PDB file as gemmi writes it, atoms N, CA and C in Angstrom:
CRYST1    1.000    1.000    1.000  90.00  90.00  90.00 P 1                      
ATOM      1  N   UNK A   1       0.850  -1.178   0.000  1.00  0.00           N  
ATOM      2  CA  UNK A   1       0.000   0.000   0.000  1.00  0.00           C  
ATOM      3  C   UNK A   1       0.895   1.239   0.000  1.00  0.00           C  
ATOM      4  N   UNK A   2       0.563   2.180  -0.835  1.00  0.00           N  
ATOM      5  CA  UNK A   2       1.327   3.423  -0.902  1.00  0.00           C  
ATOM      6  C   UNK A   2       1.085   4.262   0.346  1.00  0.00           C  
ATOM      7  N   UNK A   3       2.069   5.047   0.756  1.00  0.00           N  
ATOM      8  CA  UNK A   3       1.895   5.872   1.956  1.00  0.00           C  
ATOM      9  C   UNK A   3       0.678   6.798   1.880  1.00  0.00           C  
ATOM     10  N   UNK A   4       0.430   7.409   0.724  1.00  0.00           N  
ATOM     11  CA  UNK A   4      -0.707   8.336   0.634  1.00  0.00           C  
ATOM     12  C   UNK A   4      -2.031   7.592   0.781  1.00  0.00           C  
ATOM     13  N   UNK A   5      -2.111   6.366   0.276  1.00  0.00           N  
ATOM     14  CA  UNK A   5      -3.324   5.556   0.418  1.00  0.00           C  
ATOM     15  C   UNK A   5      -3.567   5.232   1.883  1.00  0.00           C  
ATOM     16  N   UNK A   6      -2.510   4.898   2.585  1.00  0.00           N  
ATOM     17  CA  UNK A   6      -2.611   4.604   4.020  1.00  0.00           C  
ATOM     18  C   UNK A   6      -3.043   5.844   4.806  1.00  0.00           C  
ATOM     19  N   UNK A   7      -2.484   7.005   4.441  1.00  0.00           N  
ATOM     20  CA  UNK A   7      -2.852   8.253   5.112  1.00  0.00           C  
ATOM     21  C   UNK A   7      -4.333   8.555   4.903  1.00  0.00           C  
ATOM     22  N   UNK A   8      -4.799   8.442   3.670  1.00  0.00           N  
ATOM     23  CA  UNK A   8      -6.205   8.714   3.377  1.00  0.00           C  
ATOM     24  C   UNK A   8      -7.108   7.781   4.167  1.00  0.00           C  
ATOM     25  N   UNK A   9      -6.752   6.520   4.235  1.00  0.00           N  
ATOM     26  CA  UNK A   9      -7.545   5.557   5.001  1.00  0.00           C  
ATOM     27  C   UNK A   9      -7.581   5.921   6.482  1.00  0.00           C  
ATOM     28  N   UNK A  10      -6.439   6.332   7.019  1.00  0.00           N  
ATOM     29  CA  UNK A  10      -6.391   6.631   8.452  1.00  0.00           C  
ATOM     30  C   UNK A  10      -7.152   7.900   8.810  1.00  0.00           C  
ATOM     31  N   UNK A  11      -7.230   8.859   7.898  1.00  0.00           N  
ATOM     32  CA  UNK A  11      -7.957  10.094   8.231  1.00  0.00           C  
ATOM     33  C   UNK A  11      -9.418  10.068   7.786  1.00  0.00           C  
ATOM     34  N   UNK A  12      -9.830   9.006   7.116  1.00  0.00           N  
ATOM     35  CA  UNK A  12     -11.247   8.884   6.749  1.00  0.00           C  
ATOM     36  C   UNK A  12     -11.875   7.786   7.601  1.00  0.00           C  
ATOM     37  N   UNK A  13     -11.843   6.554   7.135  1.00  0.00           N  
ATOM     38  CA  UNK A  13     -12.455   5.442   7.878  1.00  0.00           C  
ATOM     39  C   UNK A  13     -11.844   5.279   9.262  1.00  0.00           C  
ATOM     40  N   UNK A  14     -10.563   5.531   9.391  1.00  0.00           N  
ATOM     41  CA  UNK A  14      -9.876   5.354  10.669  1.00  0.00           C  
ATOM     42  C   UNK A  14     -10.253   6.383  11.722  1.00  0.00           C  
ATOM     43  N   UNK A  15     -10.868   7.469  11.310  1.00  0.00           N  
ATOM     44  CA  UNK A  15     -11.297   8.510  12.239  1.00  0.00           C  
ATOM     45  C   UNK A  15     -12.735   8.929  11.967  1.00  0.00           C  
ATOM     46  N   UNK A  16     -13.570   7.950  11.732  1.00  0.00           N  
ATOM     47  CA  UNK A  16     -14.969   8.199  11.392  1.00  0.00           C  
ATOM     48  C   UNK A  16     -15.680   9.014  12.463  1.00  0.00           C  
ATOM     49  N   UNK A  17     -15.269   8.879  13.698  1.00  0.00           N  
ATOM     50  CA  UNK A  17     -15.917   9.600  14.790  1.00  0.00           C  
ATOM     51  C   UNK A  17     -15.893  11.107  14.573  1.00  0.00           C  
ATOM     52  N   UNK A  18     -14.815  11.641  13.971  1.00  0.00           N  
ATOM     53  CA  UNK A  18     -14.741  13.093  13.760  1.00  0.00           C  
ATOM     54  C   UNK A  18     -15.814  13.547  12.767  1.00  0.00           C  
ATOM     55  N   UNK A  19     -16.040  12.757  11.754  1.00  0.00           N  
ATOM     56  CA  UNK A  19     -17.035  13.107  10.741  1.00  0.00           C  
ATOM     57  C   UNK A  19     -18.452  12.983  11.299  1.00  0.00           C  
ATOM     58  N   UNK A  20     -18.682  11.975  12.103  1.00  0.00           N  
ATOM     59  CA  UNK A  20     -20.004  11.778  12.710  1.00  0.00           C  
ATOM     60  C   UNK A  20     -20.310  12.916  13.686  1.00  0.00           C  
ATOM     61  N   UNK A  21     -19.354  13.282  14.517  1.00  0.00           N  
ATOM     62  CA  UNK A  21     -19.578  14.408  15.433  1.00  0.00           C  
ATOM     63  C   UNK A  21     -19.805  15.698  14.664  1.00  0.00           C  
ATOM     64  N   UNK A  22     -19.070  15.886  13.598  1.00  0.00           N  
ATOM     65  CA  UNK A  22     -19.227  17.090  12.789  1.00  0.00           C  
ATOM     66  C   UNK A  22     -20.630  17.184  12.188  1.00  0.00           C  
ATOM     67  N   UNK A  23     -21.159  16.068  11.713  1.00  0.00           N  
ATOM     68  CA  UNK A  23     -22.510  16.063  11.145  1.00  0.00           C  
ATOM     69  C   UNK A  23     -23.565  16.409  12.196  1.00  0.00           C  
ATOM     70  N   UNK A  24     -23.344  15.962  13.424  1.00  0.00           N  
ATOM     71  CA  UNK A  24     -24.336  16.154  14.477  1.00  0.00           C  
ATOM     72  C   UNK A  24     -24.129  17.393  15.317  1.00  0.00           C  
ATOM     73  N   UNK A  25     -23.327  18.339  14.830  1.00  0.00           N  
ATOM     74  CA  UNK A  25     -23.068  19.556  15.605  1.00  0.00           C  
ATOM     75  C   UNK A  25     -24.322  20.395  15.823  1.00  0.00           C  
ATOM     76  N   UNK A  26     -25.128  20.553  14.791  1.00  0.00           N  
ATOM     77  CA  UNK A  26     -26.226  21.505  14.869  1.00  0.00           C  
ATOM     78  C   UNK A  26     -27.612  20.884  14.755  1.00  0.00           C  
ATOM     79  N   UNK A  27     -27.723  19.733  14.107  1.00  0.00           N  
ATOM     80  CA  UNK A  27     -29.035  19.128  13.893  1.00  0.00           C  
ATOM     81  C   UNK A  27     -29.002  17.651  14.232  1.00  0.00           C  
ATOM     82  N   UNK A  28     -30.182  17.065  14.398  1.00  0.00           N  
ATOM     83  CA  UNK A  28     -30.277  15.628  14.624  1.00  0.00           C  
ATOM     84  C   UNK A  28     -30.052  14.913  13.293  1.00  0.00           C  
ATOM     85  N   UNK A  29     -29.280  13.854  13.333  1.00  0.00           N  
ATOM     86  CA  UNK A  29     -28.975  13.063  12.142  1.00  0.00           C  
ATOM     87  C   UNK A  29     -29.529  11.660  12.352  1.00  0.00           C  
ATOM     88  N   UNK A  30     -30.330  11.196  11.419  1.00  0.00           N  
ATOM     89  CA  UNK A  30     -30.847   9.835  11.504  1.00  0.00           C  
ATOM     90  C   UNK A  30     -29.716   8.853  11.238  1.00  0.00           C  
ATOM     91  N   UNK A  31     -29.683   7.776  12.013  1.00  0.00           N  
ATOM     92  CA  UNK A  31     -28.645   6.758  11.856  1.00  0.00           C  
ATOM     93  C   UNK A  31     -28.522   6.291  10.411  1.00  0.00           C  
ATOM     94  N   UNK A  32     -29.674   6.073   9.775  1.00  0.00           N  
ATOM     95  CA  UNK A  32     -29.657   5.530   8.421  1.00  0.00           C  
ATOM     96  C   UNK A  32     -29.153   6.522   7.378  1.00  0.00           C  
ATOM     97  N   UNK A  33     -29.013   7.792   7.740  1.00  0.00           N  
ATOM     98  CA  UNK A  33     -28.548   8.822   6.807  1.00  0.00           C  
ATOM     99  C   UNK A  33     -27.046   9.096   6.906  1.00  0.00           C  
ATOM    100  N   UNK A  34     -26.384   8.528   7.892  1.00  0.00           N  
ATOM    101  CA  UNK A  34     -24.980   8.859   8.148  1.00  0.00           C  
ATOM    102  C   UNK A  34     -24.092   8.593   6.934  1.00  0.00           C  
ATOM    103  N   UNK A  35     -24.160   7.407   6.354  1.00  0.00           N  
ATOM    104  CA  UNK A  35     -23.284   7.064   5.228  1.00  0.00           C  
ATOM    105  C   UNK A  35     -23.468   8.041   4.072  1.00  0.00           C  
ATOM    106  N   UNK A  36     -24.718   8.320   3.734  1.00  0.00           N  
ATOM    107  CA  UNK A  36     -25.005   9.237   2.630  1.00  0.00           C  
ATOM    108  C   UNK A  36     -24.463  10.633   2.921  1.00  0.00           C  
ATOM    109  N   UNK A  37     -24.673  11.122   4.136  1.00  0.00           N  
ATOM    110  CA  UNK A  37     -24.214  12.461   4.494  1.00  0.00           C  
ATOM    111  C   UNK A  37     -22.694  12.561   4.542  1.00  0.00           C  
ATOM    112  N   UNK A  38     -22.033  11.520   5.045  1.00  0.00           N  
ATOM    113  CA  UNK A  38     -20.566  11.507   5.047  1.00  0.00           C  
ATOM    114  C   UNK A  38     -20.052  11.557   3.610  1.00  0.00           C  
ATOM    115  N   UNK A  39     -20.657  10.781   2.741  1.00  0.00           N  
ATOM    116  CA  UNK A  39     -20.238  10.778   1.338  1.00  0.00           C  
ATOM    117  C   UNK A  39     -20.460  12.150   0.688  1.00  0.00           C  
ATOM    118  N   UNK A  40     -21.626  12.738   0.914  1.00  0.00           N  
ATOM    119  CA  UNK A  40     -21.931  14.032   0.313  1.00  0.00           C  
ATOM    120  C   UNK A  40     -21.037  15.153   0.827  1.00  0.00           C  
ATOM    121  N   UNK A  41     -20.767  15.160   2.122  1.00  0.00           N  
ATOM    122  CA  UNK A  41     -20.005  16.273   2.713  1.00  0.00           C  
ATOM    123  C   UNK A  41     -18.494  16.055   2.689  1.00  0.00           C  
ATOM    124  N   UNK A  42     -18.052  14.787   2.878  1.00  0.00           N  
ATOM    125  CA  UNK A  42     -16.624  14.541   3.047  1.00  0.00           C  
ATOM    126  C   UNK A  42     -15.990  13.701   1.944  1.00  0.00           C  
ATOM    127  N   UNK A  43     -16.812  13.111   1.068  1.00  0.00           N  
ATOM    128  CA  UNK A  43     -16.283  12.447  -0.115  1.00  0.00           C  
ATOM    129  C   UNK A  43     -15.819  11.013   0.035  1.00  0.00           C  
ATOM    130  N   UNK A  44     -16.224  10.327   1.085  1.00  0.00           N  
ATOM    131  CA  UNK A  44     -15.924   8.900   1.191  1.00  0.00           C  
ATOM    132  C   UNK A  44     -17.136   8.191   1.768  1.00  0.00           C  
ATOM    133  N   UNK A  45     -17.235   6.904   1.486  1.00  0.00           N  
ATOM    134  CA  UNK A  45     -18.410   6.127   1.887  1.00  0.00           C  
ATOM    135  C   UNK A  45     -18.009   5.051   2.893  1.00  0.00           C  
ATOM    136  N   UNK A  46     -18.278   5.299   4.182  1.00  0.00           N  
ATOM    137  CA  UNK A  46     -17.950   4.296   5.196  1.00  0.00           C  
ATOM    138  C   UNK A  46     -18.951   3.148   5.161  1.00  0.00           C  
ATOM    139  N   UNK A  47     -18.507   1.971   5.609  1.00  0.00           N  
ATOM    140  CA  UNK A  47     -19.439   0.839   5.624  1.00  0.00           C  
ATOM    141  C   UNK A  47     -20.363   0.935   6.837  1.00  0.00           C  
ATOM    142  N   UNK A  48     -21.523   0.327   6.700  1.00  0.00           N  
ATOM    143  CA  UNK A  48     -22.559   0.439   7.726  1.00  0.00           C  
ATOM    144  C   UNK A  48     -22.171  -0.186   9.063  1.00  0.00           C  
ATOM    145  N   UNK A  49     -21.430  -1.281   9.039  1.00  0.00           N  
ATOM    146  CA  UNK A  49     -21.005  -1.903  10.294  1.00  0.00           C  
ATOM    147  C   UNK A  49     -20.100  -0.954  11.080  1.00  0.00           C  
ATOM    148  N   UNK A  50     -19.189  -0.297  10.385  1.00  0.00           N  
ATOM    149  CA  UNK A  50     -18.301   0.660  11.051  1.00  0.00           C  
ATOM    150  C   UNK A  50     -19.104   1.837  11.606  1.00  0.00           C  
ATOM    151  N   UNK A  51     -20.071   2.311  10.856  1.00  0.00           N  
ATOM    152  CA  UNK A  51     -20.909   3.416  11.322  1.00  0.00           C  
ATOM    153  C   UNK A  51     -21.641   3.025  12.604  1.00  0.00           C  
ATOM    154  N   UNK A  52     -22.260   1.861  12.601  1.00  0.00           N  
ATOM    155  CA  UNK A  52     -23.012   1.419  13.780  1.00  0.00           C  
ATOM    156  C   UNK A  52     -22.098   1.232  14.991  1.00  0.00           C  
ATOM    157  N   UNK A  53     -20.896   0.712  14.748  1.00  0.00           N  
ATOM    158  CA  UNK A  53     -19.930   0.535  15.831  1.00  0.00           C  
ATOM    159  C   UNK A  53     -19.525   1.873  16.429  1.00  0.00           C  
ATOM    160  N   UNK A  54     -19.203   2.827  15.571  1.00  0.00           N  
ATOM    161  CA  UNK A  54     -18.783   4.151  16.044  1.00  0.00           C  
ATOM    162  C   UNK A  54     -19.934   4.857  16.753  1.00  0.00           C  
ATOM    163  N   UNK A  55     -21.138   4.794  16.196  1.00  0.00           N  
ATOM    164  CA  UNK A  55     -22.287   5.418  16.858  1.00  0.00           C  
ATOM    165  C   UNK A  55     -22.518   4.806  18.241  1.00  0.00           C  
ATOM    166  N   UNK A  56     -22.427   3.489  18.339  1.00  0.00           N  
ATOM    167  CA  UNK A  56     -22.608   2.819  19.630  1.00  0.00           C  
ATOM    168  C   UNK A  56     -21.592   3.322  20.646  1.00  0.00           C  
ATOM    169  N   UNK A  57     -20.333   3.379  20.242  1.00  0.00           N  
ATOM    170  CA  UNK A  57     -19.282   3.814  21.181  1.00  0.00           C  
ATOM    171  C   UNK A  57     -19.434   5.287  21.564  1.00  0.00           C  
ATOM    172  N   UNK A  58     -19.779   6.126  20.592  1.00  0.00           N  
ATOM    173  CA  UNK A  58     -19.966   7.542  20.900  1.00  0.00           C  
ATOM    174  C   UNK A  58     -21.136   7.746  21.864  1.00  0.00           C  
ATOM    175  N   UNK A  59     -22.217   7.007  21.670  1.00  0.00           N  
ATOM    176  CA  UNK A  59     -23.368   7.088  22.583  1.00  0.00           C  
ATOM    177  C   UNK A  59     -22.986   6.602  23.973  1.00  0.00           C  
ATOM    178  N   UNK A  60     -22.324   5.449  24.015  1.00  0.00           N  
ATOM    179  CA  UNK A  60     -21.944   4.823  25.287  1.00  0.00           C  
ATOM    180  C   UNK A  60     -21.064   5.760  26.122  1.00  0.00           C  
ATOM    181  N   UNK A  61     -20.176   6.489  25.451  1.00  0.00           N  
ATOM    182  CA  UNK A  61     -19.238   7.364  26.156  1.00  0.00           C  
ATOM    183  C   UNK A  61     -19.735   8.802  26.313  1.00  0.00           C  
ATOM    184  N   UNK A  62     -20.961   9.077  25.857  1.00  0.00           N  
ATOM    185  CA  UNK A  62     -21.564  10.385  26.088  1.00  0.00           C  
ATOM    186  C   UNK A  62     -21.192  11.475  25.099  1.00  0.00           C  
ATOM    187  N   UNK A  63     -20.638  11.108  23.954  1.00  0.00           N  
ATOM    188  CA  UNK A  63     -20.256  12.117  22.958  1.00  0.00           C  
ATOM    189  C   UNK A  63     -21.409  12.481  22.034  1.00  0.00           C  
ATOM    190  N   UNK A  64     -22.394  11.606  21.922  1.00  0.00           N  
ATOM    191  CA  UNK A  64     -23.626  11.901  21.198  1.00  0.00           C  
ATOM    192  C   UNK A  64     -24.795  11.464  22.055  1.00  0.00           C  
ATOM    193  N   UNK A  65     -25.943  12.058  21.802  1.00  0.00           N  
ATOM    194  CA  UNK A  65     -27.144  11.679  22.542  1.00  0.00           C  
ATOM    195  C   UNK A  65     -28.153  11.063  21.593  1.00  0.00           C  
ATOM    196  N   UNK A  66     -28.938  10.144  22.132  1.00  0.00           N  
ATOM    197  CA  UNK A  66     -30.022   9.543  21.357  1.00  0.00           C  
ATOM    198  C   UNK A  66     -31.123  10.568  21.200  1.00  0.00           C  
ATOM    199  N   UNK A  67     -31.629  10.657  20.019  1.00  0.00           N  
ATOM    200  CA  UNK A  67     -32.717  11.572  19.711  1.00  0.00           C  
ATOM    201  C   UNK A  67     -33.748  10.832  18.879  1.00  0.00           C  
ATOM    202  N   UNK A  68     -34.856  11.446  18.675  1.00  0.00           N  
ATOM    203  CA  UNK A  68     -35.856  10.979  17.709  1.00  0.00           C  
ATOM    204  C   UNK A  68     -36.020  12.103  16.701  1.00  0.00           C  
ATOM    205  N   UNK A  69     -35.981  11.755  15.425  1.00  0.00           N  
ATOM    206  CA  UNK A  69     -36.169  12.735  14.371  1.00  0.00           C  
ATOM    207  C   UNK A  69     -37.084  12.119  13.328  1.00  0.00           C  
ATOM    208  N   UNK A  70     -38.240  12.729  13.145  1.00  0.00           N  
ATOM    209  CA  UNK A  70     -39.253  12.203  12.226  1.00  0.00           C  
ATOM    210  C   UNK A  70     -39.605  10.751  12.562  1.00  0.00           C  
ATOM    211  N   UNK A  71     -39.674  10.461  13.851  1.00  0.00           N  
ATOM    212  CA  UNK A  71     -40.046   9.133  14.309  1.00  0.00           C  
ATOM    213  C   UNK A  71     -38.965   8.081  14.167  1.00  0.00           C  
ATOM    214  N   UNK A  72     -37.788   8.470  13.760  1.00  0.00           N  
ATOM    215  CA  UNK A  72     -36.683   7.530  13.556  1.00  0.00           C  
ATOM    216  C   UNK A  72     -35.593   7.773  14.593  1.00  0.00           C  
ATOM    217  N   UNK A  73     -34.785   6.748  14.835  1.00  0.00           N  
ATOM    218  CA  UNK A  73     -33.642   6.864  15.731  1.00  0.00           C  
ATOM    219  C   UNK A  73     -32.624   7.828  15.108  1.00  0.00           C  
ATOM    220  N   UNK A  74     -32.148   8.747  15.917  1.00  0.00           N  
ATOM    221  CA  UNK A  74     -31.209   9.750  15.424  1.00  0.00           C  
ATOM    222  C   UNK A  74     -30.229  10.088  16.543  1.00  0.00           C  
ATOM    223  N   UNK A  75     -29.299  10.969  16.259  1.00  0.00           N  
ATOM    224  CA  UNK A  75     -28.346  11.399  17.275  1.00  0.00           C  
ATOM    225  C   UNK A  75     -27.999  12.858  17.052  1.00  0.00           C  
ATOM    226  N   UNK A  76     -27.408  13.442  18.083  1.00  0.00           N  
ATOM    227  CA  UNK A  76     -26.887  14.797  18.016  1.00  0.00           C  
ATOM    228  C   UNK A  76     -25.668  14.856  18.930  1.00  0.00           C  
ATOM    229  N   UNK A  77     -24.659  15.614  18.539  1.00  0.00           N  
ATOM    230  CA  UNK A  77     -23.454  15.744  19.349  1.00  0.00           C  
ATOM    231  C   UNK A  77     -23.788  16.448  20.667  1.00  0.00           C  
ATOM    232  N   UNK A  78     -23.203  15.959  21.746  1.00  0.00           N  
ATOM    233  CA  UNK A  78     -23.365  16.581  23.061  1.00  0.00           C  
ATOM    234  C   UNK A  78     -22.265  17.633  23.247  1.00  0.00           C  
ATOM    235  N   UNK A  79     -22.337  18.357  24.354  1.00  0.00           N  
ATOM    236  CA  UNK A  79     -21.271  19.316  24.671  1.00  0.00           C  
ATOM    237  C   UNK A  79     -19.923  18.602  24.772  1.00  0.00           C  
ATOM    238  N   UNK A  80     -19.936  17.432  25.382  1.00  0.00           N  
ATOM    239  CA  UNK A  80     -18.714  16.637  25.500  1.00  0.00           C  
ATOM    240  C   UNK A  80     -18.179  16.271  24.113  1.00  0.00           C  
ATOM    241  N   UNK A  81     -19.071  15.907  23.202  1.00  0.00           N  
ATOM    242  CA  UNK A  81     -18.678  15.568  21.838  1.00  0.00           C  
ATOM    243  C   UNK A  81     -18.132  16.764  21.081  1.00  0.00           C  
ATOM    244  N   UNK A  82     -18.762  17.930  21.259  1.00  0.00           N  
ATOM    245  CA  UNK A  82     -18.295  19.141  20.590  1.00  0.00           C  
ATOM    246  C   UNK A  82     -16.914  19.551  21.097  1.00  0.00           C  
ATOM    247  N   UNK A  83     -16.685  19.375  22.387  1.00  0.00           N  
ATOM    248  CA  UNK A  83     -15.366  19.682  22.955  1.00  0.00           C  
ATOM    249  C   UNK A  83     -14.310  18.753  22.363  1.00  0.00           C  
ATOM    250  N   UNK A  84     -14.645  17.486  22.235  1.00  0.00           N  
ATOM    251  CA  UNK A  84     -13.720  16.504  21.658  1.00  0.00           C  
ATOM    252  C   UNK A  84     -13.417  16.840  20.196  1.00  0.00           C  
ATOM    253  N   UNK A  85     -14.429  17.282  19.466  1.00  0.00           N  
ATOM    254  CA  UNK A  85     -14.252  17.668  18.074  1.00  0.00           C  
ATOM    255  C   UNK A  85     -13.323  18.881  17.958  1.00  0.00           C  
ATOM    256  N   UNK A  86     -13.474  19.838  18.841  1.00  0.00           N  
ATOM    257  CA  UNK A  86     -12.580  21.007  18.841  1.00  0.00           C  
ATOM    258  C   UNK A  86     -11.138  20.592  19.137  1.00  0.00           C  
ATOM    259  N   UNK A  87     -10.975  19.656  20.054  1.00  0.00           N  
ATOM    260  CA  UNK A  87      -9.627  19.156  20.354  1.00  0.00           C  
ATOM    261  C   UNK A  87      -9.033  18.442  19.140  1.00  0.00           C  
ATOM    262  N   UNK A  88      -9.859  17.709  18.400  1.00  0.00           N  
ATOM    263  CA  UNK A  88      -9.392  17.029  17.185  1.00  0.00           C  
ATOM    264  C   UNK A  88      -8.928  18.048  16.150  1.00  0.00           C  
ATOM    265  N   UNK A  89      -9.658  19.142  16.016  1.00  0.00           N  
ATOM    266  CA  UNK A  89      -9.255  20.198  15.077  1.00  0.00           C  
ATOM    267  C   UNK A  89      -7.879  20.749  15.448  1.00  0.00           C  
ATOM    268  N   UNK A  90      -7.658  20.954  16.730  1.00  0.00           N  
ATOM    269  CA  UNK A  90      -6.368  21.458  17.199  1.00  0.00           C  
ATOM    270  C   UNK A  90      -5.248  20.469  16.878  1.00  0.00           C  
ATOM    271  N   UNK A  91      -5.505  19.193  17.100  1.00  0.00           N  
ATOM    272  CA  UNK A  91      -4.506  18.159  16.791  1.00  0.00           C  
ATOM    273  C   UNK A  91      -4.180  18.185  15.306  1.00  0.00           C  
ATOM    274  N   UNK A  92      -5.199  18.225  14.451  1.00  0.00           N  
ATOM    275  CA  UNK A  92      -4.970  18.272  13.005  1.00  0.00           C  
ATOM    276  C   UNK A  92      -4.192  19.527  12.607  1.00  0.00           C  
ATOM    277  N   UNK A  93      -4.554  20.666  13.157  1.00  0.00           N  
ATOM    278  CA  UNK A  93      -3.857  21.907  12.831  1.00  0.00           C  
ATOM    279  C   UNK A  93      -2.389  21.848  13.242  1.00  0.00           C  
ATOM    280  N   UNK A  94      -2.131  21.351  14.441  1.00  0.00           N  
ATOM    281  CA  UNK A  94      -0.741  21.221  14.906  1.00  0.00           C  
ATOM    282  C   UNK A  94       0.049  20.273  14.024  1.00  0.00           C  
ATOM    283  N   UNK A  95      -0.573  19.182  13.629  1.00  0.00           N  
ATOM    284  CA  UNK A  95       0.079  18.223  12.758  1.00  0.00           C  
ATOM    285  C   UNK A  95       0.438  18.867  11.415  1.00  0.00           C  
ATOM    286  N   UNK A  96      -0.509  19.581  10.822  1.00  0.00           N  
ATOM    287  CA  UNK A  96      -0.263  20.222   9.525  1.00  0.00           C  
ATOM    288  C   UNK A  96       0.844  21.253   9.593  1.00  0.00           C  
ATOM    289  N   UNK A  97       0.937  21.966  10.693  1.00  0.00           N  
ATOM    290  CA  UNK A  97       2.005  22.947  10.847  1.00  0.00           C  
ATOM    291  C   UNK A  97       3.379  22.291  10.930  1.00  0.00           C  
ATOM    292  N   UNK A  98       3.428  21.063  11.427  1.00  0.00           N  
ATOM    293  CA  UNK A  98       4.705  20.382  11.604  1.00  0.00           C  
ATOM    294  C   UNK A  98       5.221  19.715  10.344  1.00  0.00           C  
ATOM    295  N   UNK A  99       4.318  19.379   9.401  1.00  0.00           N  
ATOM    296  CA  UNK A  99       4.802  18.672   8.217  1.00  0.00           C  
ATOM    297  C   UNK A  99       5.106  19.590   7.071  1.00  0.00           C  
TER     298      UNK A  99                                                      
END                                                                             
């Protein structure tokens, strides 16, 4: 695998939580819409098993909250999740400055 391919994989599928928190910053996102929204906004299509795993862990640890949106299961980022997302932005910015 080429280094750039590995990098792209690690910052997309390998860090799906950042994209999920970003989607849920302002509105409720239905679980079934996550893959489509990630593809539309960020340009890659994560698999559904990975999405469900990440959503479960984010909910369990309090980074997203369970919501109902149009009668469907949905989520929204919590204050804890938004703080974590801001910290991720700082990490990415620091990394970019160093390379």
